DSSP file (Angstrom, degrees, kcal/mol; ACC not computed):
  #  RESIDUE AA STRUCTURE BP1 BP2  ACC     N-H-->O    O-->H-N    N-H-->O    O-->H-N    TCO  KAPPA ALPHA  PHI   PSI    X-CA   Y-CA   Z-CA
    1    1 A M     >        0   0    0      0, 0.0     4,-2.3     0, 0.0     5,-0.2   0.000 360.0 360.0 360.0 -40.4    7.9    3.0   24.0
    2    2 A D  H  >  +     0   0    0      1,-0.2     4,-2.5     2,-0.2     5,-0.2   0.896 360.0  50.9 -60.4 -39.2    5.1    5.1   22.6
    3    3 A A  H  > S+     0   0    0      1,-0.2     4,-2.5     2,-0.2    -1,-0.2   0.901 109.6  50.4 -65.3 -39.6    7.4    6.2   19.7
    4    4 A A  H  > S+     0   0    0      2,-0.2     4,-2.4     1,-0.2    -2,-0.2   0.896 111.5  47.6 -64.9 -40.9    8.2    2.6   18.9
    5    5 A I  H  X S+     0   0    0     -4,-2.3     4,-2.6     2,-0.2     5,-0.2   0.925 112.4  49.2 -66.4 -44.3    4.5    1.6   18.9
    6    6 A T  H  X S+     0   0    0     -4,-2.5     4,-2.2     1,-0.2    -2,-0.2   0.913 112.1  49.1 -60.5 -43.6    3.7    4.5   16.7
    7    7 A D  H  X S+     0   0    0     -4,-2.5     4,-2.5     2,-0.2    -2,-0.2   0.917 111.3  49.3 -61.9 -45.3    6.5    3.6   14.3
    8    8 A F  H  X S+     0   0    0     -4,-2.4     4,-1.8     1,-0.2    -2,-0.2   0.927 111.6  48.2 -61.5 -46.2    5.4    0.0   14.2
    9    9 A L  H  X S+     0   0    0     -4,-2.6     4,-0.7     1,-0.2    -1,-0.2   0.888 113.0  48.9 -64.0 -38.5    1.8    0.9   13.4
   10   10 A D  H >< S+     0   0    0     -4,-2.2     3,-0.6    -5,-0.2    -1,-0.2   0.921 112.6  47.3 -65.1 -44.2    2.9    3.3   10.7
   11   11 A R  H 3< S+     0   0    0     -4,-2.5    34,-0.5     1,-0.2    35,-0.5   0.759 116.8  42.7 -71.2 -25.6    5.2    0.7    9.1
   12   12 A T  H 3< S+     0   0    0     -4,-1.8    -1,-0.2    -5,-0.2    -2,-0.2   0.427  86.7 113.1-103.6   0.7    2.6   -2.1    9.1
   13   13 A A  S << S-     0   0    0     -4,-0.7     3,-0.1    -3,-0.6    -3,-0.0  -0.388  78.0-100.5 -70.1 149.7   -0.4   -0.1    8.0
   14   14 A I        -     0   0    0      1,-0.1    41,-0.2    -2,-0.1    -1,-0.1  -0.424  49.3 -94.5 -67.7 147.9   -1.9   -0.9    4.6
   15   15 A P        -     0   0    0      0, 0.0    41,-2.7     0, 0.0     2,-0.6  -0.318  29.7-144.9 -65.2 144.1   -0.9    1.6    1.9
   16   16 A K  E     +a   56   0A   0     39,-0.2     2,-0.3    -3,-0.1    48,-0.2  -0.959  29.6 170.7-110.1 119.0   -3.1    4.5    1.1
   17   17 A I  E     -a   57   0A   0     39,-2.5    41,-2.3    -2,-0.6     2,-0.1  -0.903  28.8-121.9-131.2 157.3   -3.1    5.3   -2.6
   18   18 A T     >  -     0   0    0     -2,-0.3     4,-2.4    39,-0.2     5,-0.2  -0.456  32.8-108.3 -89.0 166.4   -5.0    7.5   -5.0
   19   19 A R  H  > S+     0   0    0     39,-0.4     4,-2.5     1,-0.2     5,-0.2   0.868 121.7  55.5 -60.8 -36.4   -6.8    6.4   -8.1
   20   20 A K  H  > S+     0   0    0      2,-0.2     4,-2.1     1,-0.2    -1,-0.2   0.927 109.3  45.6 -63.4 -45.0   -4.1    8.0  -10.2
   21   21 A K  H  > S+     0   0    0      2,-0.2     4,-2.6     1,-0.2    -2,-0.2   0.899 112.1  51.8 -65.3 -40.8   -1.4    6.0   -8.4
   22   22 A L  H  X S+     0   0    0     -4,-2.4     4,-2.5     2,-0.2    -2,-0.2   0.905 108.8  51.0 -62.8 -41.1   -3.5    2.8   -8.7
   23   23 A S  H  X S+     0   0    0     -4,-2.5     4,-2.6     2,-0.2    -1,-0.2   0.921 111.0  48.5 -60.5 -43.8   -3.8    3.4  -12.5
   24   24 A S  H  X S+     0   0    0     -4,-2.1     4,-1.6     2,-0.2    -2,-0.2   0.909 110.2  50.8 -63.8 -41.9   -0.1    3.9  -12.7
   25   25 A L  H  <>S+     0   0    0     -4,-2.6     5,-3.2     1,-0.2     6,-0.7   0.909 111.3  48.9 -62.8 -40.9    0.6    0.7  -10.8
   26   26 A R  H ><5S+     0   0    0     -4,-2.5     3,-1.5     4,-0.2    -2,-0.2   0.935 108.2  53.8 -61.3 -46.2   -1.8   -1.2  -13.1
   27   27 A D  H 3<5S+     0   0    0     -4,-2.6    -1,-0.2     1,-0.3    -2,-0.2   0.817 113.2  43.5 -58.6 -32.7   -0.1    0.2  -16.2
   28   28 A H  T 3<5S-     0   0    0     -4,-1.6    -1,-0.3    -5,-0.1    -2,-0.2   0.340 118.5-107.0 -98.9   5.1    3.3   -1.0  -15.0
   29   29 A G  T < 5S+     0   0    0     -3,-1.5    -3,-0.2    -4,-0.3    -2,-0.1   0.680  88.6 115.4  81.9  18.3    2.1   -4.5  -13.9
   30   30 A Y  S   <S+     0   0    0     -5,-3.2    11,-3.0    -6,-0.2     2,-0.3   0.318  71.4  48.8-102.7   7.6    2.3   -3.8  -10.1
   31   31 A A  E     +B   40   0B   0     -6,-0.7     2,-0.3     9,-0.2     9,-0.2  -0.995  67.6 122.6-142.6 144.5   -1.5   -4.1   -9.5
   32   32 A G  E     -B   39   0B   0      7,-2.2     7,-2.8    -2,-0.3     2,-0.4  -0.987  58.0 -56.7 179.1-179.6   -3.9   -6.7  -10.5
   33   33 A D  E     -B   38   0B   0     -2,-0.3     2,-0.5     5,-0.2     5,-0.2  -0.648  39.9-177.5 -83.1 126.6   -6.5   -9.3   -9.5
   34   34 A V  E >  S-B   37   0B   0      3,-3.0     3,-1.0    -2,-0.4    -2,-0.0  -0.922  76.0 -27.6-125.5 103.8   -5.4  -12.0   -7.1
   35   35 A G  T 3  S-     0   0    0     -2,-0.5     3,-0.1     1,-0.2    -1,-0.1   0.846 127.5 -46.2  60.8  35.2   -8.1  -14.6   -6.4
   36   36 A G  T 3  S+     0   0    0      1,-0.2     2,-0.4     0, 0.0    -1,-0.2   0.494 122.7  98.2  87.8   4.0  -10.9  -12.1   -7.1
   37   37 A K  E <  S-B   34   0B   0     -3,-1.0    -3,-3.0    -5,-0.0     2,-0.3  -0.989  73.4-124.8-127.4 131.6   -9.3   -9.3   -5.0
   38   38 A E  E     +B   33   0B   0     -2,-0.4     2,-0.3    -5,-0.2    -5,-0.2  -0.584  39.1 171.1 -75.9 131.8   -7.3   -6.4   -6.4
   39   39 A M  E     -B   32   0B   0     -7,-2.8    -7,-2.2    -2,-0.3     2,-0.3  -0.891  22.1-137.1-135.2 164.7   -3.9   -6.1   -4.8
   40   40 A I  E     -BC  31  53B   0     13,-2.3    13,-2.5    -2,-0.3     2,-0.5  -0.903  21.6-115.8-123.2 153.4   -0.7   -4.2   -5.3
   41   41 A L  E     + C   0  52B   0    -11,-3.0     2,-0.4    -2,-0.3    11,-0.2  -0.791  48.1 178.7 -84.7 128.3    2.9   -5.1   -5.2
   42   42 A H  E     - C   0  51B   0      9,-3.0     9,-3.1    -2,-0.5     2,-0.8  -0.990  36.8-122.0-142.9 137.7    4.3   -3.1   -2.3
   43   43 A L  E     - C   0  50B   0     -2,-0.4     2,-0.4     7,-0.2     7,-0.2  -0.740  36.9-131.8 -80.4 112.0    7.6   -2.6   -0.5
   44   44 A D     >  -     0   0    0      5,-3.3     4,-2.3    -2,-0.8     5,-0.1  -0.509  10.1-154.1 -68.8 121.1    6.9   -3.5    3.1
   45   45 A R  T  4 S+     0   0    0    -34,-0.5    -1,-0.2    -2,-0.4   -33,-0.1   0.635  91.2  50.2 -73.8 -13.6    8.3   -0.7    5.3
   46   46 A W  T  4 S+     0   0    0    -35,-0.5    -1,-0.2     3,-0.1   -34,-0.1   0.908 126.9  18.0 -88.2 -48.5    8.6   -3.1    8.3
   47   47 A T  T  4 S-     0   0    0      2,-0.2    -2,-0.2   -36,-0.2     3,-0.1   0.690  91.4-129.2 -98.0 -21.8   10.5   -6.0    6.6
   48   48 A G     <  +     0   0    0     -4,-2.3     2,-0.2     1,-0.3    -3,-0.1   0.475  66.6 129.7  82.3   2.1   11.9   -4.3    3.5
   49   49 A A        -     0   0    0     -5,-0.1    -5,-3.3    -6,-0.1     2,-0.5  -0.566  65.5-115.4 -88.8 152.4   10.4   -7.2    1.4
   50   50 A T  E     +C   43   0B   0     -7,-0.2     2,-0.3    -2,-0.2    -7,-0.2  -0.786  48.6 168.6 -84.9 126.0    8.3   -6.8   -1.6
   51   51 A T  E     -C   42   0B   0     -9,-3.1    -9,-3.0    -2,-0.5     2,-0.4  -0.871  41.9-103.1-134.6 163.0    4.8   -8.2   -0.9
   52   52 A L  E     -C   41   0B   0     -2,-0.3     2,-0.4   -11,-0.2   -11,-0.2  -0.753  51.1-176.0 -82.2 138.0    1.3   -8.4   -2.2
   53   53 A S  E     -C   40   0B   0    -13,-2.5   -13,-2.3    -2,-0.4     2,-0.1  -0.981  31.4-124.4-140.7 146.4   -0.8   -6.0   -0.2
   54   54 A D        -     0   0    0     -2,-0.4     2,-0.3   -15,-0.2   -15,-0.1  -0.333  38.2-161.3 -67.5 170.0   -4.3   -4.8    0.2
   55   55 A F        -     0   0    0    -17,-0.2     2,-0.5   -41,-0.2   -39,-0.2  -0.972  17.6-128.7-151.4 163.8   -4.7   -1.0   -0.1
   56   56 A E  E     -a   16   0A   0    -41,-2.7   -39,-2.5    -2,-0.3     2,-0.4  -0.980  22.1-135.6-118.1 126.8   -7.0    1.8    0.7
   57   57 A L  E     +a   17   0A   0     -2,-0.5     2,-0.3   -41,-0.2   -39,-0.2  -0.671  31.0 178.2 -79.7 132.5   -8.1    4.2   -2.0
   58   58 A V        -     0   0    0    -41,-2.3   -39,-0.4    -2,-0.4     2,-0.1  -0.904  33.4 -96.3-130.5 159.4   -8.0    7.9   -0.8
   59   59 A E    >>  -     0   0    0     -2,-0.3     3,-1.8   -41,-0.1     4,-1.0  -0.390  43.1-106.5 -69.3 154.7   -8.7   11.2   -2.4
   60   60 A E  G >4 S+     0   0    0      1,-0.3     3,-0.5     2,-0.2    -1,-0.1   0.850 119.8  50.5 -52.0 -40.7   -5.7   13.1   -3.8
   61   61 A S  G 34 S+     0   0    0      1,-0.2    -1,-0.3     3,-0.0    -2,-0.0   0.616 109.5  51.6 -77.0 -12.1   -5.7   15.6   -0.9
   62   62 A V  G <4 S+     0   0    0     -3,-1.8    -1,-0.2     2,-0.0    -2,-0.2   0.580  76.8 123.3-100.2 -13.4   -5.8   12.9    1.8
   63   63 A Q    <<        0   0    0     -4,-1.0   -46,-0.1    -3,-0.5    -6,-0.0  -0.197 360.0 360.0 -57.3 137.0   -2.9   10.7    0.7
   64   64 A T              0   0    0    -48,-0.2    -1,-0.1     0, 0.0   -47,-0.1   0.358 360.0 360.0-117.5 360.0   -0.2   10.2    3.3
C-alpha cells in the first residue's frame, strides 16, 4: 500500500522544470499565459492525457 501511495503522489505531483526547459517549451508553443497565469502543456503521468498544468521552477541540479 505504501508503494501505491508513493506512486500516486509521484504521478500526480506538479512538474518541476528548469528555466532552460521552460524556455524550450515557450519556443515550441507548449507554455504560455492562461488567464494571467503561466502554464505548460504536460503529459499527465496518472491519466496519460495531455493537460494544462502549473509547474515549479527548479535549479538545473535539483530537477527530478
